[in-house]
TIGU-6020 format. One record per atom (N, C-alpha, C, O): residue in three letters; x, y, z; atom name. Coordinates in steps of 0.001 Angstrom, whole numbers, plus 500000, padded with zeros to 6 digits. Layout:
N
resn|east|north|up|name
ala|X|Y|Z|CA
...
REM end
This chain:
157
resn|east|north|up|name
met|479549|421498|494144|N
met|479066|422837|494115|CA
met|479810|423672|495153|C
met|480217|423175|496203|O
lys|479978|424970|494826|N
lys|480755|425834|495702|CA
lys|479851|426350|496809|C
lys|478637|426473|496646|O
ser|480471|426643|497925|N
ser|479684|427126|499056|CA
ser|479333|428598|498848|C
ser|480132|429350|498289|O
pro|478159|429011|499288|N
pro|477743|430405|499122|CA
pro|478681|431382|499833|C
pro|478823|432520|499385|O
thr|479311|430977|500906|N
thr|480223|431864|501630|CA
thr|481452|432145|500796|C
thr|481933|433277|500749|O
leu|481962|431119|500139|N
leu|483142|431280|499288|CA
leu|482808|432186|498108|C
leu|483604|433057|497755|O
val|481657|431993|497501|N
val|481243|432823|496372|CA
val|481089|434271|496822|C
val|481530|435183|496123|O
ala|480481|434491|497958|N
ala|480303|435838|498482|CA
ala|481650|436484|498768|C
ala|481820|437677|498516|O
ala|482603|435733|499285|N
ala|483931|436269|499592|CA
ala|484646|436654|498305|C
ala|485286|437703|498230|O
ile|484532|435795|497286|N
ile|485184|436096|495999|CA
ile|484551|437331|495370|C
ile|485257|438193|494847|O
ile|483231|437421|495415|N
ile|482546|438591|494862|CA
ile|482949|439848|495635|C
ile|483156|440899|495029|O
gly|483064|439758|496948|N
gly|483464|440901|497778|CA
gly|484859|441384|497420|C
gly|485103|442588|497332|O
val|485785|440433|497211|N
val|487152|440791|496841|CA
val|487150|441437|495466|C
val|487833|442440|495259|O
leu|486392|440881|494513|N
leu|486330|441444|493172|CA
leu|485740|442862|493192|C
leu|486226|443740|492480|O
val|484705|443089|493995|N
val|484106|444421|494102|CA
val|485111|445397|494704|C
val|485204|446534|494241|O
ala|485856|444990|495711|N
ala|486858|445863|496336|CA
ala|487958|446215|495338|C
ala|488384|447367|495257|O
ile|488416|445223|494580|N
ile|489459|445469|493572|CA
ile|488917|446391|492488|C
ile|489614|447306|492048|O
ala|487681|446161|492054|N
ala|487078|447013|491026|CA
ala|486941|448446|491536|C
ala|487139|449391|490772|O
gly|486611|448618|492792|N
gly|486497|449954|493381|CA
gly|487842|450673|493394|C
gly|487914|451863|493086|O
leu|488895|449962|493745|N
leu|490234|450554|493744|CA
leu|490658|450945|492334|C
leu|491237|452010|492118|O
ile|490361|450069|491381|N
ile|490723|450361|489991|CA
ile|489927|451573|489501|C
ile|490486|452467|488865|O
ala|488644|451603|489790|N
ala|487816|452720|489356|CA
ala|488291|454019|489998|C
ala|488309|455058|489338|O
tyr|488675|453977|491270|N
tyr|489147|455170|491965|CA
tyr|490434|455682|491327|C
tyr|490580|456881|491091|O
ser|491345|454793|491054|N
ser|492617|455234|490492|CA
ser|492457|455683|489044|C
ser|493262|456482|488566|O
val|491474|455209|488354|N
val|491261|455595|486974|CA
val|490649|457003|486903|C
val|490963|457759|485983|O
val|489795|457361|487843|N
val|489117|458639|487782|CA
val|489763|459708|488663|C
val|489231|460815|488749|O
ala|490860|459426|489305|N
ala|491524|460429|490136|CA
ala|492227|461445|489243|C
ala|493146|461094|488503|O
leu|491801|462691|489311|N
leu|492361|463764|488494|CA
leu|492795|464909|489404|C
leu|492234|465100|490484|O
asn|493792|465667|488966|N
asn|494173|466872|489707|CA
asn|493061|467893|489571|C
asn|492684|468270|488461|O
leu|492552|468325|490671|N
leu|491480|469300|490667|CA
leu|491996|470712|490933|C
leu|491525|471666|490313|O
val|492944|470856|491831|N
val|493457|472166|492203|CA
val|494972|472116|492256|C
val|495553|471265|492930|O
asn|495605|473031|491542|N
asn|497050|473232|491637|CA
asn|497274|474598|492257|C
asn|496395|475456|492183|O
ile|498421|474818|492862|N
ile|498723|476113|493460|CA
ile|500168|476489|493167|C
ile|501073|475657|493236|O
asn|500360|477750|492841|N
asn|501679|478362|492749|CA
asn|501634|479552|493686|C
asn|500681|480329|493646|O
val|502632|479709|494518|N
val|502629|480820|495462|CA
val|504051|481275|495730|C
val|504981|480469|495775|O
glu|504204|482589|495907|N
glu|505466|483168|496351|CA
glu|505100|484184|497419|C
glu|504303|485088|497168|O
ile|505661|484048|498582|N
ile|505359|484942|499690|CA
ile|506565|485851|499910|C
ile|507686|485385|500114|O
gln|506312|487153|499862|N
gln|507365|488131|500115|CA
gln|506847|489116|501143|C
gln|505733|489623|501008|O
pro|507633|489391|502162|N
pro|507181|490389|503131|CA
pro|507146|491772|502493|C
pro|507921|492068|501583|O
ser|506261|492593|502969|N
ser|506137|493955|502468|CA
ser|507413|494721|502781|C
ser|507955|494602|503880|O
gln|507904|495517|501810|N
gln|509114|496299|502018|CA
gln|508875|497415|503028|C
gln|509752|497752|503822|O
val|507676|497977|502983|N
val|507332|499076|503876|CA
val|505829|499024|504138|C
val|505040|498749|503234|O
ile|505448|499287|505373|N
ile|504038|499305|505754|CA
ile|503687|500744|506120|C
ile|504293|501330|507016|O
val|502717|501301|505430|N
val|502371|502712|505552|CA
val|501006|502856|506215|C
val|500056|502159|505857|O
ser|500918|503752|507170|N
ser|499630|504143|507751|CA
ser|499246|505479|507130|C
ser|499789|506522|507496|O
thr|498311|505442|506192|N
thr|497906|506628|505440|CA
thr|497158|507609|506350|C
thr|496395|507199|507225|O
val|497386|508901|506133|N
val|496666|509937|506882|CA
val|495923|510832|505897|C
val|496266|510907|504718|O
asn|494912|511501|506401|N
asn|494128|512441|505606|CA
asn|494215|513826|506243|C
asn|494147|513968|507463|O
leu|494363|514822|505412|N
leu|494315|516216|505857|CA
leu|493067|516843|505245|C
leu|492860|516763|504034|O
asn|492242|517463|506071|N
asn|491031|518111|505585|CA
asn|491215|519609|505732|C
asn|491249|520128|506847|O
leu|491333|520307|504606|N
leu|491499|521750|504645|CA
leu|490155|522473|504760|C
leu|490119|523686|504967|O
gly|489074|521746|504629|N
gly|487751|522355|504735|CA
gly|487449|523228|503535|C
gly|488001|523019|502455|O
thr|486586|524191|503716|N
thr|486214|525131|502660|CA
thr|487097|526359|502788|C
thr|487135|527003|503837|O
leu|487806|526679|501715|N
leu|488732|527809|501718|CA
leu|488200|528927|500840|C
leu|487417|528686|499921|O
ser|488621|530133|501119|N
ser|488256|531310|500325|CA
ser|489490|531796|499586|C
ser|490612|531550|500029|O
pro|489298|532488|498457|N
pro|490452|533094|497782|CA
pro|491234|533973|498752|C
pro|490650|534727|499531|O
gly|492561|533869|498695|N
gly|493438|534650|499556|CA
gly|493704|534043|500922|C
gly|494557|534541|501656|O
ser|492995|532981|501280|N
ser|493210|532383|502605|CA
ser|494515|531601|502634|C
ser|495033|531167|501605|O
asn|495024|531439|503838|N
asn|496248|530652|504016|CA
asn|496188|529970|505362|C
asn|495350|530288|506206|O
gly|497096|529022|505548|N
gly|497116|528307|506816|CA
gly|498126|527187|506815|C
gly|498862|526975|505852|O
thr|498137|526483|507921|N
thr|499021|525340|508109|CA
thr|498229|524259|508837|C
thr|497548|524535|509824|O
val|498323|523039|508347|N
val|497720|521892|509028|CA
val|498810|520842|509217|C
val|499716|520706|508395|O
ser|498700|520111|510311|N
ser|499717|519110|510623|CA
ser|499065|517818|511078|C
ser|497939|517806|511576|O
thr|499791|516744|510898|N
thr|499369|515431|511370|CA
thr|500618|514575|511520|C
thr|501724|515005|511193|O
ser|500432|513379|512009|N
ser|501558|512446|512094|CA
ser|501058|511045|511794|C
ser|499866|510753|511892|O
thr|501990|510195|511430|N
thr|501683|508799|511127|CA
thr|502957|507993|511331|C
thr|503989|508535|511725|O
thr|502877|506720|511065|N
thr|504065|505872|511162|CA
thr|504226|505075|509875|C
thr|503261|504786|509167|O
ile|505473|504732|509600|N
ile|505767|503745|508562|CA
ile|506743|502749|509161|C
ile|507628|503114|509935|O
lys|506574|501508|508800|N
lys|507490|500460|509244|CA
lys|508288|500016|508033|C
lys|507726|499505|507064|O
val|509588|500210|508086|N
val|510475|499848|506992|CA
val|511062|498475|507303|C
val|511735|498291|508318|O
asn|510802|497518|506423|N
asn|511324|496164|506612|CA
asn|512621|495926|505864|C
asn|513372|495012|506202|O
gln|512891|496732|504859|N
gln|514133|496594|504099|CA
gln|514727|497973|503897|C
gln|514087|498863|503338|O
gly|515969|498143|504361|N
gly|516650|499411|504196|CA
gly|516947|499669|502733|C
gly|517450|498792|502031|O
arg|516637|500877|502270|N
arg|516875|501274|500879|CA
arg|516482|502732|500705|C
arg|515983|503377|501627|O
glu|516717|503233|499503|N
glu|516266|504570|499136|CA
glu|514772|504504|498827|C
glu|514333|503692|498012|O
tyr|514011|505352|499475|N
tyr|512586|505480|499208|CA
tyr|512356|506853|498585|C
tyr|512974|507837|498991|O
phe|511464|506914|497597|N
phe|511177|508217|497000|CA
phe|509794|508676|497434|C
phe|508873|507886|497637|O
phe|509697|509985|497566|N
phe|508457|510645|497938|CA
phe|508151|511634|496828|C
phe|509000|512448|496463|O
ala|506953|511567|496297|N
ala|506601|512394|495140|CA
ala|505282|513103|495388|C
ala|504316|512512|495869|O
leu|505266|514373|495051|N
leu|504041|515150|495073|CA
leu|503247|514768|493827|C
leu|503787|514790|492721|O
val|501974|514420|493994|N
val|501146|513975|492873|CA
val|499880|514831|492801|C
val|499535|515542|493744|O
asn|499207|514744|491671|N
asn|497958|515480|491430|CA
asn|498167|516983|491550|C
asn|497318|517694|492088|O
thr|499291|517460|491051|N
thr|499630|518874|491210|CA
thr|498940|519783|490194|C
thr|498800|520978|490453|O
glu|498506|519260|489054|N
glu|497958|520100|487992|CA
glu|496817|520978|488489|C
glu|496832|522191|488278|O
gln|495850|520390|489133|N
gln|494686|521138|489599|CA
gln|495058|522053|490766|C
gln|494541|523167|490859|O
leu|495931|521610|491642|N
leu|496288|522387|492828|CA
leu|497149|523597|492492|C
leu|496996|524650|493111|O
glu|498052|523469|491524|N
glu|498937|524574|491154|CA
glu|498161|525793|490650|C
glu|498597|526928|490844|O
gly|497038|525568|490018|N
gly|496246|526673|489512|CA
gly|495506|527448|490578|C
gly|495030|528553|490318|O
glu|495398|526889|491783|N
glu|494592|527507|492840|CA
glu|495396|527903|494074|C
glu|494943|528731|494864|O
phe|496586|527321|494250|N
phe|497403|527611|495431|CA
phe|498725|528249|495004|C
phe|499460|527677|494199|O
ser|499028|529438|495544|N
ser|500323|530057|495259|CA
ser|501421|529445|496120|C
ser|502589|529443|495732|O
thr|501052|528931|497279|N
thr|501975|528208|498154|CA
thr|501330|526879|498509|C
thr|500171|526820|498920|O
phe|502096|525825|498343|N
phe|501622|524491|498699|CA
phe|502862|523676|499053|C
phe|503484|523067|498182|O
leu|503213|523669|500323|N
leu|504444|523011|500781|CA
leu|504118|521903|501771|C
leu|503469|522137|502791|O
val|504570|520707|501464|N
val|504397|519560|502340|CA
val|505763|519239|502926|C
val|506685|518863|502202|O
thr|505889|519389|504232|N
thr|507138|519077|504925|CA
thr|506933|517780|505697|C
thr|505987|517639|506471|O
ile|507848|516834|505467|N
ile|507769|515535|506135|CA
ile|509062|515348|506918|C
ile|510154|515393|506352|O
thr|508930|515139|508217|N
thr|510077|514870|509075|CA
thr|509985|513419|509526|C
thr|508994|512998|510123|O
phe|511036|512666|509228|N
phe|511126|511246|509592|CA
phe|511940|511161|510868|C
phe|513030|511729|510945|O
ser|511439|510475|511853|N
ser|512165|510394|513109|CA
ser|512106|508978|513658|C
ser|511046|508353|513704|O
asn|513264|508488|514071|N
asn|513325|507230|514808|CA
asn|514341|507416|515917|C
asn|514698|508548|516244|O
ser|514807|506335|516497|N
ser|515703|506449|517643|CA
ser|517092|506958|517268|C
ser|517831|507407|518144|O
thr|517468|506898|515980|N
thr|518834|507272|515609|CA
thr|518923|508391|514579|C
thr|520006|508948|514396|O
gln|517851|508740|513908|N
gln|517965|509769|512880|CA
gln|516698|510593|512785|C
gln|515601|510133|513100|O
thr|516885|511828|512341|N
thr|515781|512707|511990|CA
thr|516136|513335|510655|C
thr|517198|513939|510506|O
thr|515250|513190|509692|N
thr|515465|513715|508355|CA
thr|514212|514465|507932|C
thr|513099|514043|508246|O
thr|514385|515573|507221|N
thr|513248|516370|506767|CA
thr|513352|516601|505266|C
thr|514426|516896|504741|O
ile|512217|516462|504584|N
ile|512122|516819|503173|CA
ile|510942|517773|503006|C
ile|509991|517745|503788|O
thr|511017|518618|501976|N
thr|509919|519526|501662|CA
thr|509582|519377|500185|C
thr|510451|519449|499317|O
leu|508306|519168|499927|N
leu|507803|519027|498565|CA
leu|506799|520140|498301|C
leu|506042|520520|499194|O
gly|506790|520660|497091|N
gly|505771|521635|496732|CA
gly|506345|522904|496157|C
gly|507511|522953|495763|O
trp|505522|523928|496112|N
trp|505915|525192|495518|CA
trp|505586|526325|496473|C
trp|504647|526179|497256|O
pro|506279|527417|496461|N
pro|507225|527824|495438|CA
pro|508661|527341|495672|C
pro|509456|527394|494734|O
asn|509035|526877|496854|N
asn|510455|526583|497081|CA
asn|510737|525144|497517|C
asn|511682|524901|498268|O
gly|509945|524211|497063|N
gly|510213|522798|497320|CA
gly|510283|522070|495992|C
gly|509924|522629|494956|O
gly|510732|520861|496013|N
gly|510756|520062|494789|CA
gly|509488|519239|494673|C
gly|508641|519245|495567|O
tyr|509372|518541|493577|N
tyr|508199|517681|493385|CA
tyr|508456|516253|493811|C
tyr|507531|515447|493909|O
asn|509739|515935|494069|N
asn|510064|514610|494601|CA
asn|511402|514680|495316|C
asn|512199|515594|495105|O
asp|511623|513690|496167|N
asp|512871|513607|496913|CA
asp|513061|512156|497332|C
asp|512103|511385|497384|O
thr|514294|511793|497628|N
thr|514580|510436|498094|CA
thr|515230|510502|499465|C
thr|515929|511459|499798|O
val|514983|509466|500248|N
val|515534|509358|501588|CA
val|515918|507904|501813|C
val|515133|506999|501532|O
tyr|517133|507677|502324|N
tyr|517490|506313|502720|CA
tyr|516886|506061|504097|C
tyr|517089|506841|505027|O
leu|516151|504976|504213|N
leu|515559|504580|505488|CA
leu|516030|503178|505833|C
leu|515839|502237|505063|O
ala|516643|503051|506990|N
ala|517080|501745|507492|CA
ala|515869|501013|508069|C
ala|514866|501649|508392|O
pro|515945|499694|508202|N
pro|514824|498949|508774|CA
pro|514505|499416|510200|C
pro|515342|499323|511098|O
glu|513321|499901|510380|N
glu|512849|500364|511679|CA
glu|511477|500986|511488|C
glu|511017|501146|510357|O
thr|510823|501335|512581|N
thr|509561|502064|512522|CA
thr|509860|503542|512712|C
thr|510566|503932|513642|O
tyr|509311|504361|511814|N
tyr|509535|505796|511834|CA
tyr|508232|506515|512133|C
tyr|507163|506098|511687|O
thr|508329|507589|512883|N
thr|507211|508509|513042|CA
thr|507396|509598|512004|C
thr|508478|510176|511898|O
leu|506360|509882|511242|N
leu|506403|510941|510246|CA
leu|505538|512091|510741|C
leu|504354|511921|511030|O
tyr|506151|513259|510831|N
tyr|505436|514480|511162|CA
tyr|505230|515224|509853|C
tyr|506194|515584|509179|O
ile|503980|515451|509496|N
ile|503634|516011|508191|CA
ile|502942|517352|508399|C
ile|501974|517458|509152|O
thr|503457|518375|507715|N
thr|502874|519705|507795|CA
thr|502600|520195|506380|C
thr|503461|520107|505505|O
leu|501404|520705|506168|N
leu|501032|521311|504886|CA
leu|500806|522796|505112|C
leu|499933|523195|505882|O
gln|501603|523605|504432|N
gln|501453|525058|504472|CA
gln|500878|525478|503126|C
gln|501372|525055|502081|O
tyr|499829|526316|503143|N
tyr|499172|526675|501880|CA
tyr|498750|528136|501870|C
tyr|498510|528744|502913|O
thr|498666|528680|500664|N
thr|498072|529991|500413|CA
thr|497262|529862|499130|C
thr|497773|529405|498108|O
val|496008|530263|499190|N
val|495121|530212|498040|CA
val|495295|531526|497265|C
val|495339|532600|497865|O
tyr|495393|531435|495930|N
tyr|495462|532645|495108|CA
tyr|494257|533532|495400|C
tyr|493165|533035|495675|O
ser|494460|534839|495338|N
ser|493350|535766|495600|CA
ser|492305|535730|494484|C
ser|491162|536138|494690|O
asn|492692|535246|493311|N
asn|491731|535128|492206|CA
asn|491378|533653|491933|C
asn|491028|533289|490810|O
ala|491474|532828|492954|N
ala|491177|531398|492792|CA
ala|489738|531190|492347|C
ala|488841|531952|492707|O
thr|489538|530138|491553|N
thr|488198|529795|491084|CA
thr|487637|528670|491943|C
thr|488346|528072|492753|O
ala|486364|528396|491753|N
ala|485736|527310|492501|CA
ala|486316|525983|492048|C
ala|486415|525724|490848|O
met|486693|525157|492978|N
met|487197|523825|492673|CA
met|487025|522930|493889|C
met|486932|523394|495025|O
thr|486987|521655|493618|N
thr|486925|520644|494667|CA
thr|488004|519621|494367|C
thr|488177|519200|493223|O
phe|488723|519227|495397|N
phe|489769|518221|495222|CA
phe|489723|517256|496394|C
phe|489562|517662|497545|O
ser|489864|515992|496091|N
ser|489993|514952|497105|CA
ser|490846|513854|496501|C
ser|490506|513310|495450|O
gly|491938|513528|497147|N
gly|492798|512475|496622|CA
gly|494189|512555|497210|C
gly|494465|513397|498064|O
pro|495057|511682|496755|N
pro|496426|511664|497289|CA
pro|497222|512883|496822|C
pro|497019|513393|495721|O
ile|498132|513334|497685|N
ile|499029|514420|497303|CA
ile|500499|514013|497412|C
ile|501359|514623|496778|O
val|500792|512978|498219|N
val|502162|512492|498318|CA
val|502133|510970|498227|C
val|501365|510301|498919|O
glu|502989|510443|497356|N
glu|503130|508983|497240|CA
glu|504531|508586|497662|C
glu|505489|509336|497472|O
leu|504637|507414|498228|N
leu|505911|506836|498637|CA
leu|506175|505628|497764|C
leu|505259|504860|497471|O
gly|507407|505453|497350|N
gly|507723|504287|496519|CA
gly|509193|503916|496625|C
gly|509964|504576|497322|O
tyr|509568|502863|495930|N
tyr|510944|502402|495872|CA
tyr|511145|501625|494597|C
tyr|510188|501135|493997|O
asn|512389|501514|494185|N
asn|512719|500730|492985|CA
asn|513197|499360|493392|C
asn|513526|498541|492534|O
REM end
């Protein structure tokens, strides 16, 4: 007759082998990952201009500043957006943006009556201070309206 210790050892080995087999049989991929990491081409600090409550015929100028960090030198475009509603109420709406860093200063003007609706600027990798001025005149026969939203977008191809 076999000794109980030997039988217990054989059973223990068989249980361990069965556990390994069971583990390898039920091991399935639970999570897969695909990832591509790309640094941002440009980092923008958005600013808000509050013109408050205006009356027909009023005019003024508001200014602010912000920064953008350009990580890849290229042509960037700046476009005046949401103009449909604003054109009907403002006879003058000019956004002047001056880009300044340690080596260059460039100015663009967007809007009407004597600016374009978009412009491009080559920006080399660096952090730029943007000085933004909005000059406006409300039509004397302007109607009641409310607007809140972006007026200038920055982009690149």
